[in-house]
C-alpha positions as CSV (number, residue, x, y, z in Angstrom):
1,X,37.3,-11.9,1.7
2,X,34.1,-13.8,0.7
3,X,33.3,-17.3,-0.2
4,X,30.2,-17.8,-2.2
5,X,28.9,-21.3,-2.2
6,X,26.6,-20.9,-5.2
7,X,26.7,-18.5,-8.1
8,X,23.6,-18.6,-10.2
9,X,24.7,-18.3,-13.8
10,X,22.3,-17.8,-16.8
11,X,23.9,-18.3,-20.2
12,X,21.2,-18.8,-22.9
13,X,19.0,-21.4,-21.1
14,X,21.6,-22.9,-18.9
15,X,21.8,-22.5,-15.1
16,X,25.2,-23.3,-13.7
17,X,26.2,-23.5,-10.1
18,X,29.8,-22.5,-9.2
19,X,31.5,-23.0,-5.9
20,X,34.2,-21.2,-3.9
21,X,34.7,-17.7,-5.5
22,X,36.8,-15.9,-2.9
23,X,37.3,-12.3,-4.0
24,X,36.8,-9.8,-6.7
25,X,39.7,-11.1,-8.8
26,X,38.1,-14.6,-8.9
27,X,34.7,-13.0,-9.7
28,X,36.4,-11.2,-12.6
29,X,37.9,-14.4,-14.0
30,X,34.6,-16.2,-13.6
31,X,32.7,-13.5,-15.4
32,X,35.0,-13.8,-18.4
33,X,34.2,-17.5,-18.6
34,X,30.5,-17.0,-18.1
35,X,29.9,-13.5,-19.3
36,X,26.1,-13.6,-18.5
37,X,24.9,-14.6,-15.1
38,X,21.8,-13.6,-13.3
39,X,23.3,-13.1,-9.8
40,X,25.0,-14.6,-6.8
41,X,23.5,-16.8,-4.1
42,X,25.4,-16.8,-0.8
43,X,24.4,-19.8,1.4
44,X,25.7,-20.8,4.8
45,X,27.4,-17.4,5.1
46,X,28.4,-17.7,8.8
47,X,31.8,-18.5,10.3
48,X,31.8,-22.2,10.7
49,X,34.2,-24.5,12.5
50,X,33.3,-28.2,12.0
51,X,35.3,-29.5,14.9
52,X,34.3,-26.8,17.5
53,X,31.4,-28.6,19.1
54,X,30.7,-28.1,22.8
55,X,28.5,-29.9,25.2
56,X,27.0,-26.8,26.8
57,X,28.0,-27.6,30.4
58,X,29.1,-24.5,32.3
59,X,29.1,-25.7,35.9
60,X,32.3,-24.9,37.8
61,X,33.7,-23.0,34.7
62,X,34.8,-19.4,34.8
63,X,32.6,-17.2,32.6
64,X,34.2,-15.5,29.6
65,X,33.3,-14.3,26.2
66,X,33.6,-17.8,24.9
67,X,31.6,-19.2,27.8
68,X,29.1,-16.5,29.0
69,X,26.5,-17.2,31.6
70,X,23.8,-18.0,29.1
71,X,23.2,-20.2,26.1
72,X,21.3,-19.7,22.8
73,X,18.7,-21.8,21.0
74,X,20.7,-23.5,18.4
75,X,18.6,-25.9,16.4
76,X,16.3,-26.5,19.3
77,X,19.1,-27.2,21.8
78,X,20.6,-25.0,24.5
79,X,24.2,-24.6,23.3
80,X,27.1,-22.2,24.1
81,X,27.8,-19.3,21.7
82,X,30.9,-20.9,20.1
83,X,29.3,-24.2,19.3
84,X,30.2,-25.1,15.7
85,X,31.7,-21.7,15.0
86,X,34.6,-19.4,15.9
87,X,35.6,-18.9,19.5
88,X,34.0,-15.7,20.8
89,X,37.4,-14.3,22.0
90,X,39.0,-14.5,18.6
91,X,40.3,-11.2,17.3
92,X,39.4,-9.7,14.0
93,X,41.8,-7.6,11.9
94,X,40.6,-4.4,13.5
95,X,41.0,-5.8,17.0
96,X,37.3,-6.4,17.6
97,X,36.3,-9.6,19.4
98,X,34.2,-12.1,17.5
99,X,31.8,-11.9,20.4
100,X,31.0,-8.3,19.5
101,X,30.6,-8.6,15.7
102,X,29.7,-12.3,15.1
103,X,26.3,-11.3,13.6
104,X,27.9,-8.8,11.2
105,X,29.8,-11.4,9.3
106,X,27.1,-12.1,6.7
107,X,26.5,-8.3,6.4
108,X,30.1,-7.6,5.7
109,X,30.2,-10.4,3.1
110,X,27.2,-8.8,1.4
111,X,29.0,-5.5,1.2
112,X,32.1,-7.1,-0.3
113,X,30.2,-9.1,-2.8
114,X,28.3,-6.0,-3.9
115,X,31.4,-4.0,-4.3
116,X,33.0,-6.9,-6.3
117,X,30.1,-7.1,-8.7
118,X,30.0,-3.3,-9.1
119,X,33.7,-3.4,-10.0
120,X,33.6,-6.2,-12.6
121,X,30.1,-5.2,-14.1
122,X,30.0,-1.4,-13.5
123,X,26.9,-0.9,-15.7
124,X,24.7,-3.7,-14.3
125,X,22.8,-3.6,-11.0
126,X,24.0,-6.5,-8.8
127,X,21.5,-9.1,-7.6
128,X,22.8,-11.0,-4.5
129,X,20.8,-13.5,-2.4
130,X,22.0,-14.2,1.1
131,X,20.9,-16.3,4.0
132,X,23.0,-14.5,6.6
133,X,22.1,-10.8,7.0
134,X,21.9,-8.1,9.6
135,X,19.6,-5.0,9.9
136,X,20.2,-2.8,6.8
137,X,21.7,-5.6,4.7
138,X,18.8,-4.9,2.3
139,X,20.9,-2.2,0.7
140,X,23.0,-4.9,-0.8
141,X,21.2,-8.2,-0.8
142,X,17.9,-10.0,-0.9
143,X,17.2,-12.6,1.8
144,X,15.5,-15.9,2.2
145,X,14.3,-17.2,5.6
146,X,16.6,-20.3,5.6
147,X,15.9,-24.0,5.9
148,X,12.2,-24.6,6.3
149,X,10.1,-27.8,6.1
150,X,7.1,-28.9,4.0
151,X,4.7,-28.3,6.8
152,X,1.6,-26.2,7.4
153,X,3.4,-24.7,10.4
154,X,6.3,-23.5,8.3
155,X,3.9,-22.0,5.8
156,X,2.3,-20.0,8.6
157,X,5.7,-19.0,10.1
158,X,6.8,-17.5,6.8
159,X,4.4,-14.6,7.1
160,X,5.7,-13.1,10.4
161,X,9.2,-13.9,9.2
162,X,8.8,-11.8,6.1
163,X,7.1,-9.0,8.1
164,X,9.9,-9.0,10.6
165,X,12.5,-8.5,7.9
166,X,10.6,-5.5,6.6
167,X,11.5,-3.8,10.0
168,X,15.1,-4.9,9.5
169,X,15.2,-2.9,6.2
170,X,15.6,-6.1,4.2
171,X,12.4,-5.9,2.1
172,X,13.3,-8.4,-0.6
173,X,12.6,-11.4,1.5
174,X,10.9,-14.7,1.1
175,X,10.6,-18.3,2.2
176,X,11.3,-21.5,0.2
177,X,7.9,-22.2,-1.4
178,X,6.7,-25.7,-0.7
179,X,9.5,-26.1,1.9
180,X,13.2,-27.0,1.8
181,X,13.0,-30.4,3.4
182,X,10.3,-33.1,3.6
183,X,7.6,-34.1,1.2
184,X,5.1,-31.5,0.0
185,X,1.7,-32.8,-0.8
186,X,-0.6,-31.3,-3.5
187,X,-2.9,-29.3,-1.2
188,X,0.1,-27.8,0.7
189,X,1.8,-27.0,-2.6
190,X,-1.3,-25.3,-3.9
191,X,-1.7,-23.1,-0.8
192,X,2.0,-22.3,-0.7
193,X,2.2,-21.3,-4.3
194,X,-0.8,-19.0,-3.8
195,X,0.8,-17.4,-0.8
196,X,4.3,-17.4,-2.3
197,X,3.2,-15.5,-5.3
198,X,2.9,-12.5,-2.9
199,X,6.3,-13.0,-1.2
200,X,8.6,-10.1,-2.1
201,X,11.2,-12.8,-3.0
202,X,9.4,-15.6,-4.7
203,X,11.2,-19.0,-5.2
204,X,10.2,-22.7,-5.1
205,X,13.3,-24.4,-3.6
206,X,14.1,-27.7,-1.9
207,X,17.2,-29.8,-1.0
208,X,18.8,-32.7,-2.7
209,X,17.1,-36.1,-2.2
210,X,13.7,-34.6,-1.5
211,X,10.6,-35.5,-3.6
212,X,10.0,-33.2,-6.6
213,X,7.8,-30.2,-5.9
214,X,7.9,-28.2,-9.1
215,X,4.5,-26.8,-9.8
216,X,4.0,-29.0,-12.8
217,X,4.3,-32.1,-10.5
218,X,0.5,-31.6,-10.0
219,X,-1.9,-30.4,-12.7
220,X,-4.0,-28.4,-10.2
221,X,-0.9,-26.7,-8.7
222,X,0.4,-25.8,-12.2
223,X,-3.0,-24.2,-12.9
224,X,-2.9,-22.2,-9.7
225,X,0.7,-21.2,-10.4
226,X,-0.2,-19.8,-13.8
227,X,-3.1,-17.9,-12.2
228,X,-1.2,-16.2,-9.3
229,X,2.3,-16.0,-10.6
230,X,0.8,-14.4,-13.7
231,X,-1.0,-11.9,-11.4
232,X,2.4,-11.3,-9.7
233,X,4.0,-10.5,-13.0
234,X,1.1,-8.2,-13.9
235,X,1.6,-6.4,-10.6
236,X,5.4,-5.9,-11.0
237,X,5.1,-2.1,-11.6
238,X,3.3,-1.8,-8.2
239,X,5.9,-4.0,-6.5
240,X,8.7,-2.0,-8.1
241,X,7.3,1.3,-6.9
242,X,6.9,-0.1,-3.4
243,X,10.6,-1.1,-3.4
244,X,11.5,2.4,-4.6
245,X,9.6,3.9,-1.7
246,X,11.4,1.4,0.6
247,X,14.8,2.5,-0.7
248,X,14.0,6.2,0.0
249,X,12.3,6.0,3.4
250,X,12.6,2.5,4.7
251,X,8.8,2.0,4.4
252,X,8.0,-1.7,4.4
253,X,7.0,-3.3,1.1
254,X,4.9,-5.8,3.1
255,X,2.9,-4.4,6.0
256,X,1.0,-5.9,8.9
257,X,-2.4,-4.4,9.0
258,X,-1.7,-2.4,12.1
259,X,1.1,-0.5,10.3
260,X,-1.5,1.1,8.0
261,X,-4.3,1.2,10.6
262,X,-2.6,1.9,13.9
263,X,-5.8,3.4,15.4
264,X,-7.7,0.1,14.9
265,X,-6.8,-2.2,17.8
266,X,-8.5,-5.1,16.1
267,X,-5.5,-5.3,13.8
268,X,-2.8,-5.7,16.5
269,X,-3.0,-9.5,16.8
270,X,-3.5,-10.4,13.2
271,X,-0.5,-12.6,12.1
272,X,-1.6,-14.2,8.8
273,X,-2.9,-11.3,6.8
274,X,-0.8,-8.6,5.3
275,X,-0.8,-5.7,2.9
276,X,1.4,-5.2,-0.1
277,X,2.4,-1.5,0.3
278,X,-0.9,0.1,1.4
279,X,-3.3,-0.9,-1.4
280,X,-3.6,-4.7,-1.7
281,X,-4.8,-7.0,1.1
282,X,-3.7,-10.7,1.2
283,X,-5.7,-13.1,3.3
284,X,-4.2,-16.6,2.8
285,X,-5.5,-19.9,3.9
286,X,-2.8,-21.4,6.2
287,X,-4.5,-24.5,7.6
288,X,-5.0,-27.9,5.9
289,X,-8.3,-28.8,4.3
290,X,-9.8,-25.4,4.8
291,X,-11.8,-23.8,2.0
292,X,-12.6,-20.5,3.7
293,X,-10.6,-18.0,5.8
294,X,-11.7,-15.6,8.6
295,X,-10.3,-12.3,7.4
296,X,-10.4,-8.8,8.8
297,X,-11.3,-5.9,6.5
298,X,-10.3,-2.5,7.9
299,X,-12.5,0.5,7.4
300,X,-13.1,1.4,3.7
301,X,-14.3,-0.2,0.5
302,X,-12.6,-3.4,-0.7
303,X,-12.8,-4.9,-4.2
304,X,-11.9,-8.4,-5.4
305,X,-8.7,-8.0,-7.5
306,X,-9.7,-10.7,-10.1
307,X,-13.4,-9.9,-10.6
308,X,-13.1,-6.1,-9.8
309,X,-16.4,-6.4,-7.9
310,X,-17.1,-4.6,-4.6
311,X,-16.6,-7.2,-1.9
312,X,-17.3,-5.2,1.3
313,X,-17.7,-1.6,2.5
314,X,-17.2,-1.0,6.2
315,X,-17.0,2.2,8.3
316,X,-15.2,0.6,11.3
317,X,-13.6,-2.6,10.2
318,X,-15.2,-6.0,10.2
319,X,-14.3,-9.7,10.4
320,X,-15.8,-11.8,7.6
321,X,-15.5,-15.4,6.6
322,X,-14.3,-15.4,3.0
323,X,-14.8,-18.3,0.6
324,X,-11.4,-19.7,-0.6
325,X,-11.6,-22.9,-2.6
326,X,-8.3,-24.7,-3.0
327,X,-7.5,-22.8,-6.2
328,X,-8.1,-19.4,-4.7
329,X,-6.4,-17.0,-2.3
330,X,-8.5,-13.9,-1.3
331,X,-6.8,-10.8,-2.6
332,X,-8.6,-7.4,-2.4
333,X,-7.8,-3.8,-3.4
334,X,-8.5,-0.9,-1.1
335,X,-10.9,1.8,-2.3
336,X,-8.8,4.9,-2.8
337,X,-5.7,3.1,-4.2
338,X,-4.5,3.4,-7.8
339,X,-2.6,0.3,-8.8
340,X,-0.1,0.5,-11.8
341,X,0.1,-2.9,-13.6
342,X,1.5,-4.5,-16.7
343,X,-1.2,-4.8,-19.4
344,X,-0.2,-8.4,-20.1
345,X,2.4,-10.7,-18.5
346,X,5.0,-12.7,-20.4
347,X,7.3,-15.6,-19.7
348,X,10.0,-13.2,-18.3
349,X,10.1,-9.9,-16.7
350,X,11.8,-8.4,-19.7
351,X,9.0,-9.6,-22.0
352,X,6.4,-8.4,-19.5
353,X,7.8,-4.9,-19.4
354,X,7.4,-4.5,-23.2
355,X,3.6,-5.2,-23.0
356,X,2.6,-1.7,-21.9
357,X,1.1,-0.4,-18.7
358,X,-2.4,0.0,-17.3
359,X,-3.8,1.7,-14.2
360,X,-6.5,0.2,-12.0
361,X,-8.1,3.3,-10.3
362,X,-10.2,2.2,-7.4
363,X,-12.4,5.0,-6.0
364,X,-13.2,5.5,-2.3
365,X,-16.4,6.7,-0.9
366,X,-15.5,10.3,-2.0
367,X,-14.8,9.0,-5.5
368,X,-11.1,9.8,-5.1
369,X,-8.0,7.7,-5.6
370,X,-4.2,8.1,-5.4
371,X,-1.2,6.1,-6.6
372,X,2.4,6.2,-7.7
373,X,4.6,4.7,-10.4
374,X,8.4,4.4,-10.5
375,X,10.1,3.5,-13.8
376,X,13.7,2.9,-14.7
377,X,15.6,0.5,-17.0
378,X,15.9,-2.1,-14.3
379,X,19.6,-2.6,-15.0
380,X,21.5,0.6,-14.2
381,X,23.0,0.6,-10.7
382,X,20.9,2.8,-8.4
383,X,24.0,5.0,-7.6
384,X,24.2,5.9,-11.3
385,X,20.6,6.5,-12.3
386,X,20.8,10.3,-11.8
387,X,17.6,11.7,-13.5
388,X,17.0,8.9,-16.0
389,X,14.0,7.7,-14.2
390,X,10.3,8.6,-13.8
391,X,8.3,8.9,-10.6
392,X,4.7,9.7,-11.4
393,X,1.8,10.4,-9.1
394,X,-1.8,9.7,-10.1
395,X,-4.5,11.7,-8.4
396,X,-8.2,11.2,-9.2
397,X,-10.8,13.7,-8.1
398,X,-13.9,15.3,-9.6
399,X,-14.0,12.8,-12.4
400,X,-10.5,13.5,-13.6
401,X,-7.2,11.6,-13.2
402,X,-4.1,13.7,-13.3
403,X,-0.6,12.2,-13.9
404,X,2.3,14.4,-12.8
405,X,5.8,14.2,-11.3
406,X,9.3,13.5,-12.5
407,X,9.5,12.3,-16.2
408,X,13.0,11.1,-17.1
409,X,12.7,7.6,-18.3
410,X,11.8,7.5,-22.0
411,X,11.5,3.9,-23.4
412,X,8.9,1.9,-25.3
413,X,7.7,0.3,-22.1
414,X,6.8,3.6,-20.6
415,X,3.5,3.7,-22.4
416,X,0.1,3.8,-20.7
417,X,-2.4,1.8,-22.7
418,X,-5.4,1.1,-20.5
419,X,-7.1,2.7,-17.5
420,X,-9.8,0.9,-15.5
421,X,-11.8,3.0,-13.1
422,X,-13.7,1.0,-10.4
423,X,-16.5,2.4,-8.2
424,X,-18.2,5.0,-10.4
425,X,-21.8,5.8,-9.7
426,X,-22.7,6.3,-13.3
427,X,-21.1,7.1,-16.7
428,X,-22.4,9.4,-19.3
429,X,-20.6,7.9,-22.3
430,X,-17.7,10.2,-23.1
431,X,-14.1,10.3,-21.9
432,X,-11.2,12.6,-22.8
433,X,-7.4,12.8,-22.5
434,X,-5.1,15.8,-22.5
435,X,-1.3,16.0,-22.8
436,X,0.5,19.1,-21.6
437,X,0.9,21.6,-24.5
438,X,-1.8,20.0,-26.6
439,X,-5.6,20.4,-26.9
440,X,-8.0,18.0,-25.2
441,X,-9.0,15.0,-27.3
442,X,-11.9,12.7,-27.1
443,X,-11.2,9.0,-26.6
444,X,-12.8,7.1,-29.4
445,X,-16.1,5.4,-28.5
446,X,-14.8,2.0,-29.5
447,X,-12.1,2.3,-26.8
448,X,-14.6,3.2,-24.0
449,X,-16.2,0.3,-22.2
450,X,-18.7,0.8,-19.4
451,X,-20.0,-2.1,-17.3
452,X,-23.1,-0.7,-15.5
453,X,-23.5,-3.8,-13.3
454,X,-20.0,-3.7,-11.9
455,X,-19.7,0.1,-12.0
456,X,-16.4,-0.3,-14.0
457,X,-15.2,2.0,-16.7
458,X,-12.4,0.8,-19.0
459,X,-10.5,3.1,-21.4
460,X,-8.5,1.1,-23.9
461,X,-5.9,1.8,-26.6
462,X,-4.7,5.1,-25.1
463,X,-1.1,4.7,-26.3
464,X,-0.1,7.5,-24.0
465,X,3.7,7.9,-23.7
466,X,4.6,8.9,-20.2
467,X,6.8,11.9,-20.9
468,X,4.9,14.8,-19.2
469,X,1.8,16.0,-17.4
470,X,-1.4,14.5,-18.6
471,X,-5.1,14.1,-17.6
472,X,-7.9,11.7,-18.3
473,X,-11.5,12.9,-17.6
474,X,-15.0,11.5,-17.7
475,X,-17.3,14.5,-17.2
476,X,-20.5,14.2,-15.1
477,X,-19.6,10.6,-14.2
478,X,-20.7,10.9,-10.6
479,X,-24.0,12.1,-9.2
């Protein structure tokens, strides 16, 4: 049995919170009343007993499951295991002690909620957000890191928190942007929105009675929000592909630098930088009143994601002080990564998906690049997708990009419109595309843009439907 404290309901433009849905039958009744709802938020999902409060004294008391010879850190205090919760020697239906499975309670609720939603909405992928989870709960739910405060310390702590949950196989994790309790000032809000735009789960959230912290509360924060949440929406194909990889192999969506560069000992103690998958490096400012950040760049070539200019090239990795005014978070793309993006972002993810796709092909020192793209309808439950999806690899070598793989998702959003190639040595003026089974065609000159200063080639208006093998080439582009 489950008890969901909040159910997020989206009917037209209305968000409704509903309390105390206890099983799949009640979910079914609710869904008939509110036929369109975005998902379910499960808060405070632990067994709680309001009157079971213990002092923590264990002197001259016989040890037992309820009173073991140790305490836990409970809200900063040393308290016994059964403080404010069920006795540890309580039996569950299968005869298991609460002591042995206490931490599985939220996980089992996640499973039950998932099965309930699959039953009442068999054709729609469930979205469930839970605070209480256990390793592998990510198969069923997203997670947020719980009650944080509007402090610089909690902004910093959110990063190792999210990275830890990648190892627990709960990749869709984030912290409450701007903090759940306390007063968030403008500068903290600005930095937290910048960082939060690159949380896997991105949400500004605070408790009743706290000062407003919506991004429009401050003009400067609103501007930063449009800049970086807009970039987040543009990067959704890259995020989605990273989550697909995570679902197959458990590979983290967010990575500490050592995960991608284990041979580089300099990365071992880095806590506040991270990678999105293996191609985008985030170097946030996590201290008050700072307008620069000391960032580490592993071996390779790194490009600024907004300007597309080469920022640094290093053979062994290097620390560098990066300028970061209050409206800027340093974000860099690794040379050798191909990043799928939405061509334009809209007000919703549905609108954004309809705007077409682009590839940002960032060449390494060998003028090569690799990337992947996963596409499906975003709604069909993963168990039922079968072969109605596309998983495409993009390999660039010898002045040619080849797209190949599994092509099973045919929809108007599966159209590649633009390709941006970064890091070319030179360009001779012509580019071509070829689709399997057809002759090679020249891309019209009006659609070919070459920036000799930035070494950036942009191919526009391709209108290439991703239904099979294709190639894009720019002969004699490299010395």
